[in-house]
N, C-alpha and C positions, 0 to 999 in steps of 0.2 A: 215030679221032681221037686224036692224040698227047697231048692234054690230059685224057684220060679214064682212069679206072682201073675195074677190075671187082673187086667184092668177092664172095668165095665163102666159105661156111661148111660144114663137113663134120661128120657124125656125130650130129646132133641129131634131133629137138628135145629139149632138156633142160628140165624144169620149173624147174630151178635157175637157168639162165642165159638161155634163149632169150627169155623175155618181157622181160627187162631189155635185151637186145640189140635186140629189136624196138622198144622204147621209144626207145632212142638213135638208131636209124636213122630212125624216124618224126620225132623232134624235129629232125633235120638234113635231112629230105626226101631221104633216101638209099635207094636200092633195091639189093638184093643177090640172089644166088642161093644157095639153101640145098639142099645135097645131104643128104637125110635117110636115116636107117636105118629100114626099114619097121616093125620091132617098136616102135621108139621113137615113130614117127608114130602107130601104132595106139593106143599108151598115152596120147598127147597130141594128140587130134584138134583141140582148141581152138587149139593153137598152129599147126597146119597151116592151119586156117581163117583165123587172123589173118595168117599170112604171105601167103596168097592175097589176102585183103581189102586188105592194105597195099600190094599191087602187086609183091611179090617173085616171083622165079622159083623153082620147086621142082623138084628132080631127085631121083632115087633113088640113094643111095650103095651100098646093098645091102639085103637084107631083114633079115638077122640079124647081119651083120658078123662072120661066123665066119672064123677063120684057116684057111688051107689052099690047096691048088691048085685051080684052076678047070678 
C-alpha cells in the first residue's frame, strides 16, 4: 500500500530508550519491527515481553554485534 510506512529499530533493547519508545508507539497505536541484539535481549527480557505483548515484530540483529567478517 503506497500510503503505508514500515518502522524498524535496530540494536536494542535499551533500558534507557526502549520503554519510552514503546510508550510513544502504544499511545499512537503504531506497530514496528525491532531487530534486537541477543545479549541486550537477554539482559532486558521484560522489554522483549512488552514488545511481543504490544504486537510488535521481533527479529534478531545479531547475538553480540561484534565487528568482523562473517
